[in-house]
N, C-alpha and C positions, 0 to 999 in steps of 0.2 A: 761306199764298202770297195770299188774299182780302186780308189785310192790308198784305201790299208794293203791291198792284193799286192799293189804297185811297191808299196813301200816294203813288204815283206821280201817279195822277192828280189829287191834290189839287197835288202840287207843278207839274204839265203847266199846270194852269189859272191856275197863281198866275206863270208863266214865259211862257206862250204865247196866241196867240189865235187860234182857229179862221178859215178862211177864210168856213166860213159860220158864222156867228152862231149858228144855232138849233142849230148839232150840238152844244153844251156843254147841251143839255137833254138829251140822252142821258147824258152824261157826270155830270152831276149827279142824274140818276135811277139811276145806278148808285153812286154814293155816297151815295145815300140809302136802298138798299136794296142793303145788300153782298152778302146771299146771292143777288142774281144775279151776280154778280162771278166766281165758280165756273163757270159757266158763259161767261166770257168768256174768250178764248183770242189774247192779243197776237202777232201773228205777221209776219211780212213778207209780202208776193205774197200778199194776203185775198186776191184778187179768186180765184182758184182756187178757192176753195173754194165749199160750196153754198148756205153763210150767211155775209156777207160784207159786214165796213164798213169803210170807208175816210175817214180823215179827215184834213183836212190845217192845218197854220199855215200864220199867215202868215211869208214865208222861207224857203219850200220850193216848190219848183216840183213840179206834179204834181196829179193829180185834185184840185180840193175837196174834195169827198164825194161819196160812192157808196153805197148799200146794196143788197145783193143776197139775198133768198131766194126760191131755187129759179129759180123764173121772172120773178119780180116783181124788175125791177131798177128806182131812185127816183133823182135825184139831189136830191130835198127831205127836207129833215131832220125837218120835222114830220110827214109819213108816216110814215118810218122811225122817227122814236121813237115812234108808237102801235101800228107795227107790233110794236116789240121791246118794248113792255108788254107785247102780247098775247099773244105767241109765246114759251112758253119754250124749253129747249134752247140747244147752243150754238153759239156764233156768234164768227167771228173778225174779229180786230179789227186793222187796219194804220194805226198813226198815223204821219205825216209829220210833223216838225220840222226846225230845224236843229239838229244838233250829235248827231243820235238815236245817231250812230254811237260817241260817245264818252259817250253818258250812261250813268253807273254804272246807275240804277235802270231805265231801260228794260230795259237787256241782261240787268239778272237778273230783269225777269219776261216780258221775249221768249220765246214756246215755239217751236220746230221746228213747221211747218204740214204736217200730215199728208196733205195732198190737195195737196200741192207735185208735180210730176212729178219723179221721178229718169229721169236724162237716161241713155239705155241707148245703147251704142254698137253700130253695126250692125258684123256680121259682116266685111262689106267694108271698112268702115273702120279697125279693129282689122288685118285683115292687111295693107291698104297701109302703115298706121303703121309695123307689123311691118317690112314690109321695106325701107321707107324705113331704118328704125333700121340694119336688117343691112347695106346699103348705104353708109351713114354710117359703122358700125366697119370695113367691109373695106376701104372709101377711106382710113381714118387707117391701119389694118394696112398697108396698102402704101405708104401715104408713109411709115413709121415703117421700115419696112423699106429700103425704099429708101435711106435716109438711110445706115443701117446698113450697106446694103452698099458703102456709099462711105466708109465709115471703115473697112471691113475692107479694101478696095482700096487705101486711104491707106495703113494698117499693111502691108499685104502678107499677111495672114493668110487665106492659098487655104484651110485649112478649113472658118473662120466665113463666108469668102465663099460656099462652096458651100453651107454649112448656110442662110445666109440667102436663096441666092437659089432651095433646095427651097419655102422657107416661102412667100418672095414669087410662086411658080409656084401654090402652094396655094391660095392667097388669090384668085390671079387665074381659078382656075378654080372656085372658088367662088360667084364672083361672074357668073358665068354661068348659075346655077341661081337 
């Protein structure tokens, strides 16, 4: 994985220019010290991570540069560079560049961010959604039965008509609850 990260970073630097020129120092540092790349995790939404780095290339809107380690936050790449050199440990890096969503090398090295919050549905939302779905299904069933009742009347099929109207009464009764 470290070798793939190295190859990606070399290609990235060859094809993209970071909006904060000094941010390149950090990538160069990792390329000169591949043992450090094992602690580098390329992710999306790095800002939710306790130690994160966001770097953006020209041609992409967004924050040009931001480094965070705990309560320390800086937009100065030089300060971040020195902090990264002095402190080991996992760092979650978000690289923003044009074409990233279709870049095979990027997709190959990007990881799931373990700090990304998982969306949890509240019970009220789930209950409301289920109610809407049940009502929609009942409405659809009622409309279907009305069409079938009309067809039964056109064919003068009294047995089918009685069966369908019984079903229609059940559907309408279930909508009351």
